[in-house]
C-alpha positions as a printed NumPy array, in Angstrom:
array([[ 25.826,  30.047, 104.668],
       [ 26.799,  29.918, 101.022],
       [ 26.281,  33.162,  99.12 ],
       [ 25.983,  32.816,  95.392],
       [ 26.995,  35.739,  93.246],
       [ 24.155,  37.404,  91.364],
       [ 25.214,  38.495,  87.861],
       [ 24.98 ,  42.25 ,  87.379],
       [ 22.812,  42.378,  84.284],
       [ 20.724,  45.447,  83.453],
       [ 17.048,  44.994,  82.498],
       [ 16.082,  44.493,  78.874],
       [ 14.989,  48.072,  78.281],
       [ 18.3  ,  49.362,  79.622],
       [ 20.227,  46.995,  77.341],
       [ 18.275,  48.225,  74.313],
       [ 18.85 ,  51.857,  75.308],
       [ 22.606,  51.296,  75.715],
       [ 22.783,  49.532,  72.316],
       [ 20.857,  52.33 ,  70.593],
       [ 23.108,  54.965,  72.2  ],
       [ 26.261,  53.085,  71.227],
       [ 25.152,  52.651,  67.585],
       [ 24.117,  56.326,  67.38 ],
       [ 27.484,  57.53 ,  68.69 ],
       [ 29.366,  55.165,  66.362],
       [ 27.396,  56.347,  63.332],
       [ 27.841,  60.043,  64.026],
       [ 31.4  ,  59.949,  65.342],
       [ 32.558,  57.412,  62.728],
       [ 31.17 ,  59.476,  59.858],
       [ 32.722,  62.698,  61.2  ],
       [ 36.141,  61.117,  61.706],
       [ 36.142,  59.363,  58.316],
       [ 35.416,  62.559,  56.403],
       [ 37.534,  64.925,  58.514],
       [ 39.772,  67.075,  56.306],
       [ 38.086,  65.936,  53.067],
       [ 35.957,  67.956,  50.718],
       [ 32.529,  66.31 ,  50.523],
       [ 29.657,  67.021,  48.171],
       [ 27.19 ,  67.661,  51.005],
       [ 28.39 ,  68.057,  54.613],
       [ 26.375,  66.746,  57.571],
       [ 25.496,  70.314,  58.554],
       [ 23.761,  71.039,  55.261],
       [ 19.956,  71.336,  55.047],
       [ 19.667,  72.239,  58.695],
       [ 21.946,  69.497,  60.025],
       [ 19.813,  66.918,  58.207],
       [ 22.758,  64.498,  57.965],
       [ 23.175,  64.449,  61.749],
       [ 19.426,  64.087,  62.208],
       [ 19.208,  61.081,  59.915],
       [ 22.146,  59.332,  61.604],
       [ 20.707,  60.023,  65.071],
       [ 17.133,  59.013,  64.111],
       [ 18.281,  55.689,  62.649],
       [ 20.352,  54.86 ,  65.736],
       [ 17.783,  55.845,  68.374],
       [ 15.05 ,  53.813,  66.639],
       [ 16.813,  50.673,  67.896],
       [ 15.456,  51.325,  71.408],
       [ 12.225,  49.55 ,  70.44 ],
       [ 13.713,  47.094,  67.934],
       [ 12.429,  43.927,  69.669],
       [  8.95 ,  45.266,  70.334],
       [  8.382,  46.619,  66.816],
       [ 11.006,  45.022,  64.521],
       [  9.208,  45.865,  61.244],
       [  8.653,  49.602,  61.957],
       [ 12.239,  49.9  ,  63.237],
       [ 13.603,  48.303,  60.054],
       [ 11.458,  50.582,  57.886],
       [ 12.656,  53.615,  59.863],
       [ 16.345,  52.745,  59.517],
       [ 15.931,  51.82 ,  55.839],
       [ 14.133,  55.09 ,  55.101],
       [ 16.816,  57.046,  56.951],
       [ 19.503,  55.302,  54.854],
       [ 17.634,  55.934,  51.587],
       [ 17.222,  59.637,  52.335],
       [ 20.8  ,  59.94 ,  53.665],
       [ 22.475,  58.486,  50.578],
       [ 19.873,  59.928,  48.215],
       [ 20.865,  63.43 ,  49.368],
       [ 24.555,  62.608,  48.809],
       [ 25.636,  62.939,  52.422],
       [ 29.167,  61.627,  53.049],
       [ 29.71 ,  57.906,  53.394],
       [ 30.61 ,  56.337,  56.731],
       [ 29.354,  53.812,  59.284],
       [ 25.836,  55.192,  59.025],
       [ 24.575,  51.75 ,  58.106],
       [ 25.188,  50.169,  61.544],
       [ 21.604,  50.762,  62.706],
       [ 20.277,  49.294,  59.447],
       [ 22.276,  46.09 ,  59.893],
       [ 21.094,  45.7  ,  63.513],
       [ 17.486,  46.338,  62.427],
       [ 17.742,  43.709,  59.664],
       [ 19.138,  41.153,  62.103],
       [ 16.371,  41.914,  64.602],
       [ 13.668,  41.695,  61.918],
       [ 14.596,  38.141,  60.895],
       [ 15.736,  36.927,  64.327],
       [ 12.56 ,  37.99 ,  66.193],
       [ 10.105,  37.925,  63.309],
       [  7.709,  35.213,  62.177],
       [  9.879,  33.52 ,  59.565],
       [  8.594,  33.753,  56.003],
       [  6.888,  37.141,  56.328],
       [  9.953,  38.697,  57.909],
       [ 12.199,  37.277,  55.181],
       [  9.92 ,  38.711,  52.488],
       [ 10.035,  42.159,  54.105],
       [ 13.799,  41.969,  54.528],
       [ 14.313,  40.82 ,  50.925],
       [ 12.089,  43.562,  49.519],
       [ 13.813,  46.186,  51.675],
       [ 17.32 ,  45.068,  50.659],
       [ 16.272,  45.146,  46.989],
       [ 15.02 ,  48.733,  47.264],
       [ 18.116,  49.767,  49.218],
       [ 20.386,  48.169,  46.604],
       [ 18.734,  50.087,  43.746],
       [ 18.918,  53.424,  45.58 ],
       [ 22.493,  52.878,  46.784],
       [ 23.73 ,  51.985,  43.3  ],
       [ 21.865,  54.908,  41.727],
       [ 23.319,  57.321,  44.28 ],
       [ 26.842,  55.98 ,  43.587],
       [ 26.562,  56.263,  39.792],
       [ 28.905,  59.307,  39.638],
       [ 30.975,  58.577,  42.73 ],
       [ 34.617,  59.601,  42.629],
       [ 37.01 ,  57.885,  42.901],
       [ 35.358,  54.83 ,  41.307],
       [ 37.072,  52.504,  43.783],
       [ 34.846,  53.944,  46.478],
       [ 31.89 ,  52.071,  44.991],
       [ 33.235,  49.003,  46.811],
       [ 31.629,  50.377,  49.98 ],
       [ 28.263,  50.201,  48.269],
       [ 28.699,  46.484,  47.577],
       [ 29.893,  46.064,  51.16 ],
       [ 26.613,  47.58 ,  52.395],
       [ 24.618,  45.266,  50.139],
       [ 26.536,  42.143,  51.205],
       [ 26.452,  43.084,  54.89 ],
       [ 22.677,  43.639,  54.696],
       [ 22.155,  40.158,  53.248],
       [ 24.441,  38.609,  55.871],
       [ 22.614,  40.419,  58.707],
       [ 19.267,  39.066,  57.521],
       [ 20.708,  35.565,  57.075],
       [ 22.289,  35.628,  60.539],
       [ 19.004,  36.65 ,  62.117],
       [ 17.122,  33.885,  60.297],
       [ 19.718,  31.342,  61.45 ],
       [ 19.277,  32.441,  65.078],
       [ 15.472,  32.311,  64.759],
       [ 15.58 ,  28.824,  63.212],
       [ 17.799,  27.501,  65.974],
       [ 15.516,  29.012,  68.588],
       [ 12.465,  27.406,  66.945],
       [ 14.235,  24.04 ,  66.733],
       [ 15.229,  24.27 ,  70.394],
       [ 11.657,  25.177,  71.386],
       [ 10.244,  22.263,  69.372],
       [ 12.779,  19.9  ,  70.929],
       [ 11.76 ,  21.148,  74.37 ],
       [  8.081,  20.613,  73.536],
       [  8.791,  17.101,  72.255],
       [ 10.714,  16.334,  75.436],
       [  7.828,  17.628,  77.553],
       [  5.303,  15.616,  75.516],
       [  7.483,  12.526,  75.832],
       [  7.72 ,  13.052,  79.585],
       [  3.943,  13.465,  79.853],
       [  3.47 ,  10.361,  77.704],
       [  5.799,   8.352,  79.931],
       [  3.928,   9.533,  83.02 ],
       [  0.569,   8.675,  81.435],
       [  1.834,   5.252,  80.388],
       [  3.195,   4.649,  83.876],
       [ -0.167,   5.634,  85.404],
       [ -1.96 ,   3.398,  82.898],
       [  0.277,   0.474,  83.821],
       [ -0.324,   1.12 ,  87.515],
       [ -4.09 ,   1.306,  86.943],
       [ -4.021,  -1.888,  84.862],
       [ -2.01 ,  -3.707,  87.525],
       [ -4.341,  -2.423,  90.242],
       [ -7.337,  -3.668,  88.245],
       [ -5.671,  -7.038,  87.662],
       [ -4.92 ,  -7.463,  91.365],
       [ -8.469,  -6.415,  92.262],
       [ -9.845,  -9.081,  89.914],
       [ -7.502, -11.712,  91.378],
       [ -8.571, -10.832,  94.909],
       [-12.241, -10.792,  93.92 ],
       [-12.08 , -14.166,  92.193],
       [-10.101, -15.802,  94.989],
       [-12.173, -14.452,  97.865],
       [-15.579, -14.801,  96.175],
       [-14.958, -18.429,  95.211],
       [-13.642, -19.345,  98.645],
       [-16.467, -17.596, 100.51 ],
       [-19.113, -19.209,  98.312],
       [-17.783, -22.726,  98.956],
       [-17.279, -22.05 , 102.659],
       [-20.824, -20.7  , 102.893],
       [-22.29 , -23.836, 101.298],
       [-20.152, -26.259, 103.316],
       [-20.78 , -24.473, 106.609],
       [-24.523, -24.689, 105.927],
       [-24.185, -28.41 , 105.207],
       [-22.171, -29.055, 108.36 ],
       [-24.632, -27.113, 110.517],
       [-27.548, -29.068, 109.023],
       [-26.126, -32.603, 109.456],
       [-23.828, -32.086, 112.449],
       [-25.998, -34.101, 114.862],
       [-27.395, -36.76 , 112.507],
       [-24.461, -37.429, 110.16 ],
       [-21.232, -36.296, 111.8  ],
       [-19.084, -37.923, 109.075],
       [-20.683, -35.635, 106.442],
       [-20.148, -32.635, 108.703],
       [-16.535, -33.674, 109.18 ],
       [-16.035, -33.853, 105.403],
       [-17.648, -30.443, 104.978],
       [-15.311, -28.965, 107.584],
       [-12.371, -30.555, 105.818],
       [-13.426, -28.893, 102.56 ],
       [-13.766, -25.589, 104.407],
       [-10.259, -26.011, 105.789],
       [ -8.781, -26.828, 102.367],
       [-10.639, -24.012, 100.625],
       [ -9.633, -21.406, 103.173],
       [ -6.035, -22.665, 103.127],
       [ -5.953, -22.436,  99.348],
       [ -7.461, -18.932,  99.412],
       [ -4.935, -17.788, 102.01 ],
       [ -2.123, -19.215,  99.88 ],
       [ -3.314, -17.323,  96.821],
       [ -3.714, -14.121,  98.836],
       [ -0.151, -14.497, 100.133],
       [  1.036, -14.898,  96.546],
       [ -0.785, -11.73 ,  95.465],
       [  0.497,  -9.766,  98.446],
       [  3.981, -11.118,  97.786],
       [  3.844,  -9.593,  94.298],
       [  2.735,  -6.275,  95.778],
       [  5.623,  -6.359,  98.26 ],
       [  8.063,  -7.357,  95.528],
       [  9.376, -10.372,  97.433],
       [ 12.091, -12.114,  95.43 ],
       [ 13.21 , -14.565,  98.02 ],
       [ 11.682, -17.918,  98.927],
       [  8.709, -18.806,  96.707],
       [  8.013, -22.181,  98.259],
       [  5.407, -20.8  , 100.614],
       [  3.311, -19.343,  97.864],
       [  0.402, -21.004,  96.122],
       [  1.091, -22.245,  92.599],
       [  0.122, -19.984,  89.732],
       [ -3.578, -20.395,  88.967],
       [ -4.005, -21.997,  85.56 ],
       [ -5.335, -24.954,  83.621],
       [ -3.249, -27.296,  85.766],
       [ -5.506, -26.576,  88.751],
       [ -8.834, -27.162,  86.96 ],
       [ -9.121, -30.69 ,  88.33 ],
       [ -8.809, -29.377,  91.886],
       [-11.337, -26.64 ,  91.088],
       [-13.815, -29.251,  89.791],
       [-13.328, -31.369,  92.907],
       [-14.132, -28.423,  95.163],
       [-17.219, -27.633,  93.085],
       [-18.459, -31.22 ,  93.485],
       [-17.765, -31.014,  97.209],
       [-19.922, -27.875,  97.294],
       [-22.852, -29.864,  95.922],
       [-22.557, -29.325,  92.168],
       [-23.016, -32.221,  89.798],
       [-20.128, -31.109,  87.598],
       [-19.071, -32.802,  84.367],
       [-15.695, -31.759,  82.947],
       [-15.01 , -32.121,  79.247],
       [-11.435, -31.24 ,  78.379],
       [ -9.634, -31.583,  75.047],
       [ -5.853, -31.412,  75.018],
       [ -4.649, -28.277,  73.235],
       [ -2.945, -28.569,  69.849],
       [ -0.251, -26.148,  70.992],
       [  1.074, -24.882,  74.341],
       [ -1.316, -22.511,  76.078],
       [  0.28 , -19.184,  77.118],
       [  0.316, -18.558,  80.842],
       [ -1.873, -15.466,  80.481],
       [ -4.53 , -17.462,  78.625],
       [ -4.252, -20.343,  81.086],
       [ -4.688, -18.004,  84.056],
       [ -7.621, -16.197,  82.44 ],
       [ -9.367, -19.489,  81.609],
       [ -8.956, -20.687,  85.201],
       [-10.356, -17.446,  86.625],
       [-13.312, -17.5  ,  84.22 ],
       [-14.122, -21.063,  85.263],
       [-13.687, -20.176,  88.914],
       [-15.971, -17.157,  88.678],
       [-18.596, -19.057,  86.639],
       [-18.694, -21.916,  89.16 ],
       [-18.846, -19.392,  92.025],
       [-21.851, -17.72 ,  90.387],
       [-23.582, -21.09 ,  90.006],
       [-23.045, -21.866,  93.703],
       [-24.264, -18.418,  94.757],
       [-27.261, -18.033,  92.45 ],
       [-28.437, -21.547,  91.542],
       [-27.279, -23.777,  94.391],
       [-26.78 , -27.544,  93.882],
       [-27.402, -28.25 ,  90.207],
       [-25.88 , -29.955,  87.206],
       [-23.008, -28.075,  85.553],
       [-21.176, -28.901,  82.327],
       [-17.704, -27.456,  81.824],
       [-16.148, -27.782,  78.363],
       [-12.625, -26.731,  77.426],
       [-11.882, -26.851,  73.708],
       [ -8.398, -25.848,  72.582],
       [ -7.906, -25.374,  68.86 ],
       [ -4.999, -24.099,  66.824],
       [ -5.943, -20.444,  67.299],
       [ -8.117, -20.141,  70.385],
       [ -9.154, -21.759,  73.642],
       [-12.908, -21.903,  74.176],
       [-14.357, -22.137,  77.668],
       [-18.021, -23.024,  78.123],
       [-19.834, -23.348,  81.471],
       [-23.524, -24.339,  81.392],
       [-25.801, -25.035,  84.339],
       [-29.39 , -26.306,  84.504],
       [-30.597, -23.694,  86.963],
       [-32.19 , -24.176,  90.364],
       [-33.598, -27.523,  91.243],
       [-35.651, -26.103,  94.119],
       [-37.848, -23.084,  94.463],
       [-35.742, -21.557,  97.208],
       [-32.016, -21.455,  97.09 ],
       [-29.024, -19.302,  97.603],
       [-28.95 , -16.024,  95.751],
       [-26.068, -13.64 ,  96.171],
       [-27.606, -10.91 ,  94.047],
       [-25.993,  -9.255,  91.04 ],
       [-22.276,  -8.635,  91.15 ],
       [-19.279,  -7.69 ,  89.031],
       [-18.272, -11.245,  88.172],
       [-19.419, -11.253,  84.54 ],
       [-17.934,  -7.795,  83.996],
       [-14.603,  -9.01 ,  85.364],
       [-14.645, -12.083,  83.117],
       [-15.41 ,  -9.944,  80.078],
       [-12.547,  -7.588,  80.925],
       [-10.162, -10.536,  81.151],
       [-11.22 , -11.678,  77.684],
       [-10.93 ,  -8.211,  76.163],
       [ -7.417,  -7.762,  77.541],
       [ -6.331, -10.857,  75.616],
       [ -8.235,  -9.923,  72.458],
       [-10.986, -12.435,  73.105],
       [-14.725, -12.237,  73.675],
       [-17.248, -13.478,  76.207],
       [-20.957, -14.152,  76.041],
       [-23.064, -14.809,  79.11 ],
       [-26.8  , -15.112,  79.525],
       [-29.753, -17.326,  80.478],
       [-30.677, -20.337,  78.371],
       [-34.135, -20.709,  76.764],
       [-34.956, -23.881,  78.688],
       [-33.634, -22.578,  81.989],
       [-30.176, -22.299,  83.43 ],
       [-27.28 , -20.079,  82.461],
       [-24.309, -20.303,  80.1  ],
       [-20.938, -18.568,  79.952],
       [-18.967, -18.894,  76.714],
       [-15.483, -17.381,  76.425],
       [-13.084, -17.444,  73.501],
       [ -9.421, -16.702,  74.285],
       [ -6.948, -16.352,  71.372],
       [ -3.784, -18.444,  71.683],
       [ -1.819, -16.225,  69.27 ],
       [ -1.333, -12.451,  69.273],
       [ -3.597, -10.716,  66.806],
       [ -0.634,  -9.611,  64.7  ],
       [  0.653, -13.147,  64.165],
       [ -2.516, -14.587,  62.661],
       [ -2.615, -15.218,  58.942]])
């Protein structure tokens, strides 16, 4: 079994405590060593060891620097102001202040933290320069400018770290949003393809079943008296079922992703098969008149397939709900759109087949909407029913 080494890293509170202890020791020890053997204006032991207390207080405040960055900065700044205002000896007593400034801008909220840091550095600069007005030797004033410059650099470094962290977080959020968007788009495409396949199956099966139902009724009615008519009806049933099975194999082949032999599949349903569709409708008992005008431009395959399915579903509805009647089918192809119109005269007898309401018209309307077209369907004033679809031949963005 593979054993992975676990990095020995103390918890966050322990890291902060170690940092605060280290800075405190460096401030106290560094100041003592720097001023050892020199005569200073005010030793650290003066005023009840106030110098030591200020150095220790500023260093230990760093324990809670990430939780309360503003109070910690104010504490270290106040300790520095009092320390240098009382003329305690110079040394690395500014380490805690620099760490607090970095923490304030690195873990703050941006603009507000920068304003606090800028105001604090301004006050510190005034006090430091005032306290060093009579410093001797004069060259020692360079340490004052070092403290000022280091304070500005600490704040700038913290702001740089915060900005990079914000940019990284925003990039991560954008990546997550992009991933969610891709997943949503993929689900939408799957849902759209599932809906498309469901419509194809519905149109194919409903049309075939309607014709088979009519022809089987005809064959059963005339089987004994007119066997030649029954034979023709059975032939239509055979052709219709064969065609439906071919289309179902084509749909299932798409679902399986077959890329091999396509010869066994049914041809793509489109305007090229409208003549065959009209012949089947006439065989089912419809008195169908086809009016077709050659298009002025090539019809896209999506429009051709949608027009075929709309015609197929309209004819199926006539067979199911009206029975043998007169039907007029008009295809008008202009420069911008293909118009499909199917009109029937209604039932010729009181009793007739009625399949009840279905989803056919809804499916036809969805096909039109997907292509940017529109569909109207409803009963005619003098009886009968009409379906009128308009399918654009050009994408909406390419029209003048």
